[in-house]
C-alpha positions as CSV (number, residue, x, y, z in Angstrom):
1,X,3.0,19.3,-7.1
2,X,1.3,16.4,-8.9
3,X,0.9,12.9,-7.4
4,X,0.2,10.3,-10.1
5,X,-1.2,6.9,-8.9
6,X,-2.1,3.9,-11.0
7,X,-5.4,3.0,-9.3
8,X,-8.3,1.8,-11.6
9,X,-12.0,2.0,-11.0
10,X,-12.3,-1.7,-12.2
11,X,-10.2,-2.9,-9.2
12,X,-12.8,-2.3,-6.5
13,X,-16.0,-0.5,-5.6
14,X,-14.1,1.9,-3.4
15,X,-11.6,2.8,-6.2
16,X,-14.5,3.2,-8.6
17,X,-15.7,6.1,-6.4
18,X,-12.4,8.0,-6.5
19,X,-12.2,11.2,-8.5
20,X,-9.6,10.9,-11.3
21,X,-8.2,14.4,-10.4
22,X,-8.6,16.3,-7.2
23,X,-6.7,18.4,-4.8
24,X,-5.0,16.3,-2.1
25,X,-5.8,18.4,1.0
26,X,-4.1,16.0,3.3
27,X,-0.7,16.5,1.5
28,X,-1.2,20.2,0.8
29,X,0.1,22.9,3.0
30,X,0.1,26.7,3.1
31,X,3.1,26.7,0.9
32,X,2.5,23.6,-1.3
33,X,-0.5,22.5,-3.2
34,X,-0.7,18.8,-4.1
35,X,-3.1,17.4,-6.7
36,X,-3.7,13.7,-7.1
37,X,-4.2,12.4,-10.7
38,X,-5.4,8.9,-11.5
39,X,-4.3,8.7,-15.2
40,X,-5.5,5.1,-15.8
41,X,-8.6,5.2,-13.6
42,X,-11.0,4.3,-16.4
43,X,-8.7,1.8,-18.1
44,X,-9.7,-1.9,-18.4
45,X,-7.2,-4.6,-17.5
46,X,-6.8,-5.4,-21.2
47,X,-5.9,-1.8,-21.9
48,X,-3.2,-1.9,-19.2
49,X,-1.7,-5.1,-20.6
50,X,-1.9,-3.7,-24.2
51,X,0.2,-0.7,-23.1
52,X,2.7,-2.9,-21.1
53,X,3.2,-5.2,-24.1
54,X,3.6,-2.4,-26.6
55,X,6.1,-0.6,-24.4
56,X,8.2,-3.6,-23.7
57,X,8.4,-2.6,-20.0
58,X,9.2,-5.6,-17.9
59,X,6.6,-6.9,-15.5
60,X,6.7,-9.2,-12.4
61,X,6.7,-12.9,-13.1
62,X,3.8,-13.5,-10.8
63,X,1.5,-12.3,-13.7
64,X,3.0,-15.0,-15.9
65,X,2.3,-17.7,-13.3
66,X,-1.4,-16.7,-13.3
67,X,-1.8,-14.1,-10.7
68,X,-4.3,-11.4,-11.9
69,X,-2.8,-8.8,-9.5
70,X,0.3,-8.2,-7.6
71,X,0.0,-7.8,-3.8
72,X,1.7,-9.4,-0.8
73,X,2.6,-13.0,-1.6
74,X,-0.1,-14.2,0.9
75,X,-2.7,-11.5,0.8
76,X,-5.6,-11.7,3.1
77,X,-7.9,-10.5,0.3
78,X,-6.7,-13.1,-2.1
79,X,-9.0,-15.9,-3.2
80,X,-8.0,-19.4,-2.1
81,X,-6.7,-20.2,-5.6
82,X,-4.4,-17.2,-5.4
83,X,-3.0,-18.5,-2.1
84,X,-2.5,-21.9,-3.6
85,X,-0.6,-20.4,-6.6
86,X,1.5,-18.3,-4.3
87,X,2.2,-21.3,-2.1
88,X,3.2,-23.5,-5.0
89,X,5.8,-21.0,-6.1
90,X,7.0,-19.9,-2.6
91,X,6.9,-23.1,-0.5
92,X,9.6,-22.0,2.0
93,X,7.6,-18.8,2.8
94,X,4.4,-20.8,3.0
95,X,6.2,-23.1,5.6
96,X,7.1,-20.1,7.6
97,X,3.5,-18.8,7.7
98,X,2.1,-22.2,8.6
99,X,4.6,-22.4,11.5
100,X,3.5,-18.9,12.6
101,X,-0.1,-19.9,12.6
102,X,0.7,-22.8,14.9
103,X,3.0,-20.7,17.1
104,X,0.4,-18.0,17.7
105,X,-2.6,-20.3,17.6
106,X,-4.4,-18.1,15.1
107,X,-5.2,-18.7,11.4
108,X,-4.5,-16.5,8.5
109,X,-8.1,-16.0,7.7
110,X,-11.2,-16.9,9.6
111,X,-12.6,-19.1,6.9
112,X,-9.5,-21.2,6.3
113,X,-5.9,-21.4,7.4
114,X,-2.7,-21.4,5.4
115,X,-2.1,-25.0,6.7
116,X,-5.3,-25.8,4.7
117,X,-3.8,-24.2,1.6
118,X,-0.6,-26.2,2.2
119,X,-2.6,-29.4,2.4
120,X,-4.4,-28.5,-0.8
121,X,-1.1,-28.1,-2.6
122,X,0.3,-31.4,-1.1
123,X,-2.8,-33.2,-2.1
124,X,-2.7,-31.8,-5.7
125,X,-6.0,-30.0,-5.2
126,X,-6.4,-27.0,-7.6
127,X,-9.4,-24.8,-7.4
128,X,-8.8,-23.7,-10.9
129,X,-7.6,-20.4,-12.3
130,X,-7.2,-17.4,-10.0
131,X,-10.2,-15.1,-10.6
132,X,-9.7,-11.4,-10.7
133,X,-10.3,-10.5,-7.1
134,X,-11.5,-7.1,-6.1
135,X,-10.1,-5.3,-3.1
C-alpha cells in the first residue's frame, strides 16, 4: 500500500527532516506493508502554483485573498496578519471566537487575543501582507 502526502520541506524545519520515501511502520502490519511517499517534498511554493495553474485544478479562495497557506480559519500558528485577514473575511466566526475567549476567560494565544485582532480590523489597522509562516 502506498500513502502519498503533499508535505514540502520548505514548510517547516520538521518537514524538512522527513524522508521523501520510507516504510510506515506504524501503519504496516504482518499482512500489510505501507510506504509513505512525499512526491512534492522538494518543490518550492512557486513550483506548486505553476502546476496548479497549468492543470486548471480549482483551489481554495483563501489563497486569492492573500493567505499563503490553508489551515484552520483561525490557526494558532498564524501570524497576526493572517488572523486579521481571516477575521475580515469571516467576521461572524471571529465574533464567536471573541465571545468564547470572554466566556472561558482565556485568550486564543498568550501574546494577544482574538479580541485584539477584532479591534485591529475595526480600527483599520493592517500589519501588511501575510508572510509565509512556517509550522
